[in-house]
A tleap script that builds the chain and sets N, CA, C and O, in Angstrom:
source leaprc.protein.ff14SB
mol = sequence {
  NMET ALA LEU GLU ALA PRO LYS LYS ARG THR
  ASN PRO LYS GLY GLU PRO PRO LYS ALA THR
  GLU THR PRO SER GLY GLN GLU ASN THR LYS
  LYS GLY ASP THR LEU PRO ILE ASN PHE LYS
  THR ASP ALA GLU PHE VAL LYS GLU TRP ARG
  VAL TYR CYS VAL VAL ASN ASP ILE SER GLN
  ILE ASP GLN PHE LYS LYS MET PHE GLU PHE
  TYR LYS LYS GLN HIE CGLY
}
set mol.1.N position { 157.680 62.642 -48.999 }
set mol.1.CA position { 158.127 62.049 -47.774 }
set mol.1.C position { 158.462 60.574 -48.036 }
set mol.1.O position { 157.586 59.795 -48.410 }
set mol.2.N position { 159.713 60.198 -47.841 }
set mol.2.CA position { 160.178 58.843 -48.106 }
set mol.2.C position { 160.176 58.027 -46.808 }
set mol.2.O position { 160.481 58.540 -45.732 }
set mol.3.N position { 159.831 56.765 -46.938 }
set mol.3.CA position { 159.847 55.867 -45.774 }
set mol.3.C position { 161.239 55.274 -45.605 }
set mol.3.O position { 161.896 54.906 -46.579 }
set mol.4.N position { 161.669 55.190 -44.371 }
set mol.4.CA position { 162.971 54.588 -44.087 }
set mol.4.C position { 162.779 53.111 -43.742 }
set mol.4.O position { 161.789 52.730 -43.118 }
set mol.5.N position { 163.733 52.298 -44.154 }
set mol.5.CA position { 163.681 50.871 -43.838 }
set mol.5.C position { 163.919 50.684 -42.338 }
set mol.5.O position { 164.702 51.424 -41.742 }
set mol.6.N position { 163.251 49.702 -41.721 }
set mol.6.CA position { 163.473 49.480 -40.290 }
set mol.6.C position { 164.908 49.033 -40.023 }
set mol.6.O position { 165.522 48.341 -40.834 }
set mol.7.N position { 165.427 49.446 -38.866 }
set mol.7.CA position { 166.801 49.090 -38.509 }
set mol.7.C position { 166.860 47.624 -38.092 }
set mol.7.O position { 165.923 47.104 -37.486 }
set mol.8.N position { 167.977 46.957 -38.425 }
set mol.8.CA position { 168.171 45.565 -38.039 }
set mol.8.C position { 168.509 45.499 -36.556 }
set mol.8.O position { 169.316 46.281 -36.053 }
set mol.9.N position { 167.888 44.568 -35.877 }
set mol.9.CA position { 168.193 44.370 -34.462 }
set mol.9.C position { 169.430 43.489 -34.336 }
set mol.9.O position { 169.675 42.613 -35.166 }
set mol.10.N position { 170.198 43.738 -33.290 }
set mol.10.CA position { 171.359 42.888 -33.043 }
set mol.10.C position { 170.887 41.617 -32.353 }
set mol.10.O position { 169.932 41.643 -31.577 }
set mol.11.N position { 171.547 40.523 -32.631 }
set mol.11.CA position { 171.185 39.230 -32.065 }
set mol.11.C position { 171.679 39.165 -30.618 }
set mol.11.O position { 172.890 39.197 -30.395 }
set mol.12.N position { 170.781 39.075 -29.626 }
set mol.12.CA position { 171.214 39.030 -28.229 }
set mol.12.C position { 171.821 37.686 -27.839 }
set mol.12.O position { 172.446 37.576 -26.784 }
set mol.13.N position { 171.647 36.668 -28.671 }
set mol.13.CA position { 172.138 35.336 -28.334 }
set mol.13.C position { 173.590 35.116 -28.733 }
set mol.13.O position { 174.188 34.119 -28.329 }
set mol.14.N position { 174.156 35.995 -29.492 }
set mol.14.CA position { 175.535 35.820 -29.929 }
set mol.14.C position { 175.605 35.006 -31.205 }
set mol.14.O position { 174.592 34.753 -31.858 }
set mol.15.N position { 176.801 34.606 -31.543 }
set mol.15.CA position { 177.030 33.866 -32.775 }
set mol.15.C position { 176.567 32.415 -32.623 }
set mol.15.O position { 176.700 31.840 -31.542 }
set mol.16.N position { 176.029 31.819 -33.682 }
set mol.16.CA position { 175.651 30.407 -33.619 }
set mol.16.C position { 176.903 29.530 -33.609 }
set mol.16.O position { 177.965 29.974 -34.046 }
set mol.17.N position { 176.798 28.292 -33.117 }
set mol.17.CA position { 177.973 27.416 -33.095 }
set mol.17.C position { 178.413 27.052 -34.508 }
set mol.17.O position { 177.605 27.012 -35.436 }
set mol.18.N position { 179.693 26.790 -34.651 }
set mol.18.CA position { 180.245 26.402 -35.947 }
set mol.18.C position { 179.739 25.013 -36.315 }
set mol.18.O position { 179.347 24.242 -35.438 }
set mol.19.N position { 179.744 24.695 -37.584 }
set mol.19.CA position { 179.251 23.400 -38.057 }
set mol.19.C position { 180.117 22.254 -37.545 }
set mol.19.O position { 179.635 21.127 -37.434 }
set mol.20.N position { 181.387 22.520 -37.231 }
set mol.20.CA position { 182.280 21.468 -36.750 }
set mol.20.C position { 182.097 21.204 -35.261 }
set mol.20.O position { 182.576 20.190 -34.754 }
set mol.21.N position { 181.414 22.099 -34.554 }
set mol.21.CA position { 181.204 21.935 -33.118 }
set mol.21.C position { 179.866 21.246 -32.877 }
set mol.21.O position { 178.839 21.908 -32.726 }
set mol.22.N position { 179.881 19.926 -32.841 }
set mol.22.CA position { 178.659 19.177 -32.610 }
set mol.22.C position { 178.382 19.131 -31.113 }
set mol.22.O position { 179.238 18.688 -30.347 }
set mol.23.N position { 177.210 19.577 -30.681 }
set mol.23.CA position { 176.920 19.540 -29.252 }
set mol.23.C position { 176.753 18.105 -28.763 }
set mol.23.O position { 176.135 17.277 -29.432 }
set mol.24.N position { 177.308 17.825 -27.596 }
set mol.24.CA position { 177.207 16.480 -27.033 }
set mol.24.C position { 176.256 16.423 -25.853 }
set mol.24.O position { 175.983 15.341 -25.333 }
set mol.25.N position { 175.746 17.571 -25.421 }
set mol.25.CA position { 174.841 17.598 -24.287 }
set mol.25.C position { 175.552 17.719 -22.955 }
set mol.25.O position { 174.897 17.777 -21.915 }
set mol.26.N position { 176.880 17.759 -22.961 }
set mol.26.CA position { 177.639 17.825 -21.722 }
set mol.26.C position { 178.506 19.070 -21.654 }
set mol.26.O position { 179.500 19.097 -20.929 }
set mol.27.N position { 178.142 20.085 -22.393 }
set mol.27.CA position { 178.954 21.290 -22.420 }
set mol.27.C position { 178.927 22.032 -21.089 }
set mol.27.O position { 179.905 22.690 -20.733 }
set mol.28.N position { 177.833 21.940 -20.356 }
set mol.28.CA position { 177.690 22.723 -19.139 }
set mol.28.C position { 178.097 21.973 -17.879 }
set mol.28.O position { 178.160 22.579 -16.809 }
set mol.29.N position { 178.375 20.680 -17.966 }
set mol.29.CA position { 178.755 19.936 -16.774 }
set mol.29.C position { 180.254 20.038 -16.567 }
set mol.29.O position { 181.037 19.840 -17.495 }
set mol.30.N position { 180.637 20.344 -15.359 }
set mol.30.CA position { 182.043 20.449 -15.006 }
set mol.30.C position { 182.453 19.188 -14.263 }
set mol.30.O position { 181.613 18.511 -13.669 }
set mol.31.N position { 183.723 18.876 -14.296 }
set mol.31.CA position { 184.231 17.657 -13.684 }
set mol.31.C position { 183.968 17.627 -12.183 }
set mol.31.O position { 183.674 16.563 -11.638 }
set mol.32.N position { 184.065 18.761 -11.506 }
set mol.32.CA position { 183.932 18.788 -10.059 }
set mol.32.C position { 182.509 18.867 -9.549 }
set mol.32.O position { 182.288 18.772 -8.342 }
set mol.33.N position { 181.531 19.039 -10.437 }
set mol.33.CA position { 180.144 19.133 -9.989 }
set mol.33.C position { 179.667 17.789 -9.459 }
set mol.33.O position { 180.042 16.741 -9.984 }
set mol.34.N position { 178.841 17.817 -8.423 }
set mol.34.CA position { 178.251 16.591 -7.909 }
set mol.34.C position { 176.758 16.620 -8.165 }
set mol.34.O position { 176.103 17.649 -8.001 }
set mol.35.N position { 176.241 15.497 -8.563 }
set mol.35.CA position { 174.820 15.346 -8.832 }
set mol.35.C position { 174.299 14.153 -8.043 }
set mol.35.O position { 175.048 13.208 -7.792 }
set mol.36.N position { 173.040 14.179 -7.650 }
set mol.36.CA position { 172.502 13.052 -6.882 }
set mol.36.C position { 172.238 11.841 -7.770 }
set mol.36.O position { 171.851 11.970 -8.931 }
set mol.37.N position { 172.456 10.663 -7.193 }
set mol.37.CA position { 172.053 9.410 -7.828 }
set mol.37.C position { 170.897 8.898 -6.982 }
set mol.37.O position { 171.072 8.584 -5.804 }
set mol.38.N position { 169.745 8.817 -7.571 }
set mol.38.CA position { 168.558 8.413 -6.819 }
set mol.38.C position { 168.151 6.994 -7.182 }
set mol.38.O position { 167.826 6.701 -8.332 }
set mol.39.N position { 168.173 6.126 -6.193 }
set mol.39.CA position { 167.626 4.790 -6.360 }
set mol.39.C position { 167.124 4.323 -5.009 }
set mol.39.O position { 167.565 4.805 -3.966 }
set mol.40.N position { 166.200 3.384 -5.040 }
set mol.40.CA position { 165.589 2.896 -3.810 }
set mol.40.C position { 166.106 1.504 -3.506 }
set mol.40.O position { 166.347 0.701 -4.407 }
set mol.41.N position { 166.273 1.233 -2.215 }
set mol.41.CA position { 166.686 -0.080 -1.751 }
set mol.41.C position { 166.040 -0.313 -0.389 }
set mol.41.O position { 165.429 0.594 0.177 }
set mol.42.N position { 166.175 -1.517 0.132 }
set mol.42.CA position { 165.504 -1.821 1.395 }
set mol.42.C position { 166.212 -1.148 2.574 }
set mol.42.O position { 167.396 -0.818 2.500 }
set mol.43.N position { 165.471 -0.954 3.649 }
set mol.43.CA position { 165.958 -0.212 4.811 }
set mol.43.C position { 167.141 -0.900 5.487 }
set mol.43.O position { 168.044 -0.227 5.984 }
set mol.44.N position { 167.145 -2.230 5.510 }
set mol.44.CA position { 168.253 -2.957 6.147 }
set mol.44.C position { 169.568 -2.698 5.424 }
set mol.44.O position { 170.606 -2.517 6.060 }
set mol.45.N position { 169.523 -2.681 4.099 }
set mol.45.CA position { 170.742 -2.416 3.336 }
set mol.45.C position { 171.256 -1.007 3.604 }
set mol.45.O position { 172.459 -0.801 3.759 }
set mol.46.N position { 170.350 -0.045 3.658 }
set mol.46.CA position { 170.747 1.342 3.911 }
set mol.46.C position { 171.435 1.449 5.262 }
set mol.46.O position { 172.470 2.104 5.388 }
set mol.47.N position { 170.862 0.806 6.272 }
set mol.47.CA position { 171.460 0.847 7.615 }
set mol.47.C position { 172.832 0.179 7.616 }
set mol.47.O position { 173.791 0.717 8.171 }
set mol.48.N position { 172.921 -0.996 6.992 }
set mol.48.CA position { 174.201 -1.708 6.925 }
set mol.48.C position { 175.249 -0.885 6.172 }
set mol.48.O position { 176.412 -0.839 6.573 }
set mol.49.N position { 174.832 -0.236 5.079 }
set mol.49.CA position { 175.726 0.602 4.275 }
set mol.49.C position { 176.286 1.748 5.105 }
set mol.49.O position { 177.492 1.992 5.106 }
set mol.50.N position { 175.408 2.447 5.809 }
set mol.50.CA position { 175.837 3.596 6.611 }
set mol.50.C position { 176.752 3.175 7.750 }
set mol.50.O position { 177.761 3.828 8.015 }
set mol.51.N position { 176.401 2.080 8.426 }
set mol.51.CA position { 177.242 1.588 9.528 }
set mol.51.C position { 178.614 1.192 8.998 }
set mol.51.O position { 179.630 1.509 9.617 }
set mol.52.N position { 178.655 0.503 7.860 }
set mol.52.CA position { 179.932 0.101 7.269 }
set mol.52.C position { 180.811 1.313 6.985 }
set mol.52.O position { 182.005 1.307 7.284 }
set mol.53.N position { 180.218 2.345 6.410 }
set mol.53.CA position { 180.991 3.543 6.069 }
set mol.53.C position { 181.500 4.256 7.319 }
set mol.53.O position { 182.624 4.755 7.328 }
set mol.54.N position { 180.691 4.308 8.366 }
set mol.54.CA position { 181.118 4.964 9.607 }
set mol.54.C position { 182.224 4.162 10.278 }
set mol.54.O position { 183.228 4.731 10.707 }
set mol.55.N position { 182.051 2.851 10.372 }
set mol.55.CA position { 183.044 1.994 11.029 }
set mol.55.C position { 184.381 2.066 10.303 }
set mol.55.O position { 185.431 2.065 10.945 }
set mol.56.N position { 184.356 2.126 8.989 }
set mol.56.CA position { 185.589 2.161 8.201 }
set mol.56.C position { 186.065 3.577 7.902 }
set mol.56.O position { 187.011 3.762 7.135 }
set mol.57.N position { 185.423 4.573 8.495 }
set mol.57.CA position { 185.821 5.982 8.387 }
set mol.57.C position { 186.003 6.414 6.929 }
set mol.57.O position { 187.041 6.958 6.552 }
set mol.58.N position { 184.978 6.162 6.123 }
set mol.58.CA position { 185.003 6.559 4.721 }
set mol.58.C position { 183.643 7.165 4.381 }
set mol.58.O position { 182.610 6.712 4.874 }
set mol.59.N position { 183.655 8.185 3.540 }
set mol.59.CA position { 182.380 8.796 3.163 }
set mol.59.C position { 181.613 7.847 2.246 }
set mol.59.O position { 182.203 7.016 1.554 }
set mol.60.N position { 180.308 7.984 2.254 }
set mol.60.CA position { 179.479 7.121 1.417 }
set mol.60.C position { 179.788 7.334 -0.062 }
set mol.60.O position { 179.748 6.389 -0.850 }
set mol.61.N position { 180.091 8.556 -0.433 }
set mol.61.CA position { 180.412 8.857 -1.830 }
set mol.61.C position { 181.713 8.173 -2.238 }
set mol.61.O position { 181.786 7.552 -3.298 }
set mol.62.N position { 182.746 8.290 -1.390 }
set mol.62.CA position { 184.027 7.657 -1.713 }
set mol.62.C position { 183.886 6.139 -1.785 }
set mol.62.O position { 184.462 5.501 -2.666 }
set mol.63.N position { 183.125 5.564 -0.863 }
set mol.63.CA position { 182.925 4.115 -0.876 }
set mol.63.C position { 182.169 3.681 -2.127 }
set mol.63.O position { 182.493 2.654 -2.723 }
set mol.64.N position { 181.174 4.449 -2.522 }
set mol.64.CA position { 180.412 4.123 -3.727 }
set mol.64.C position { 181.313 4.175 -4.958 }
set mol.64.O position { 181.221 3.315 -5.835 }
set mol.65.N position { 182.189 5.188 -5.024 }
set mol.65.CA position { 183.111 5.295 -6.161 }
set mol.65.C position { 184.070 4.116 -6.201 }
set mol.65.O position { 184.329 3.565 -7.271 }
set mol.66.N position { 184.610 3.715 -5.028 }
set mol.66.CA position { 185.512 2.557 -4.971 }
set mol.66.C position { 184.788 1.288 -5.409 }
set mol.66.O position { 185.327 0.471 -6.155 }
set mol.67.N position { 183.567 1.146 -4.934 }
set mol.67.CA position { 182.780 -0.030 -5.262 }
set mol.67.C position { 182.507 -0.095 -6.767 }
set mol.67.O position { 182.575 -1.169 -7.365 }
set mol.68.N position { 182.203 1.037 -7.372 }
set mol.68.CA position { 181.915 1.079 -8.803 }
set mol.68.C position { 183.173 0.786 -9.621 }
set mol.68.O position { 183.105 0.069 -10.619 }
set mol.69.N position { 184.314 1.331 -9.213 }
set mol.69.CA position { 185.576 1.042 -9.908 }
set mol.69.C position { 185.894 -0.449 -9.834 }
set mol.69.O position { 186.303 -1.046 -10.830 }
set mol.70.N position { 185.708 -1.054 -8.659 }
set mol.70.CA position { 185.936 -2.487 -8.495 }
set mol.70.C position { 185.011 -3.284 -9.414 }
set mol.70.O position { 185.440 -4.241 -10.059 }
set mol.71.N position { 183.753 -2.887 -9.469 }
set mol.71.CA position { 182.775 -3.577 -10.312 }
set mol.71.C position { 183.175 -3.499 -11.790 }
set mol.71.O position { 183.086 -4.488 -12.517 }
set mol.72.N position { 183.615 -2.315 -12.225 }
set mol.72.CA position { 184.016 -2.164 -13.629 }
set mol.72.C position { 185.213 -3.045 -13.955 }
set mol.72.O position { 185.276 -3.621 -15.041 }
set mol.73.N position { 186.179 -3.159 -13.019 }
set mol.73.CA position { 187.349 -4.005 -13.259 }
set mol.73.C position { 186.953 -5.475 -13.350 }
set mol.73.O position { 187.485 -6.212 -14.180 }
set mol.74.N position { 186.031 -5.898 -12.509 }
set mol.74.CA position { 185.640 -7.303 -12.464 }
set mol.74.C position { 184.713 -7.705 -13.610 }
set mol.74.O position { 184.730 -8.854 -14.052 }
set mol.75.N position { 183.910 -6.767 -14.085 }
set mol.75.CA position { 182.895 -7.102 -15.082 }
set mol.75.C position { 183.115 -6.422 -16.433 }
set mol.75.O position { 182.224 -6.415 -17.283 }
set mol.76.N position { 184.272 -5.866 -16.620 }
set mol.76.CA position { 184.614 -5.285 -17.914 }
set mol.76.C position { 183.971 -3.992 -18.125 }
set mol.76.O position { 184.161 -3.372 -19.172 }
savepdb mol mol.pdb
quit
């Protein structure tokens, strides 16, 4: 009675990445995804920020993006 060698299992993870494909850590993030930015500030600023956005009919996200673009232009 001869023993048979165990069968090789197939890899459920698929093929490993090629050596030329260096992972950057951003493979799963899509351009349109939104993520929260969490920071704390004083209550008066938050109220003033929200009132400003409502009065000027702009979303807080759009205003924050405009503000950041302006900051980058002014400060390199």
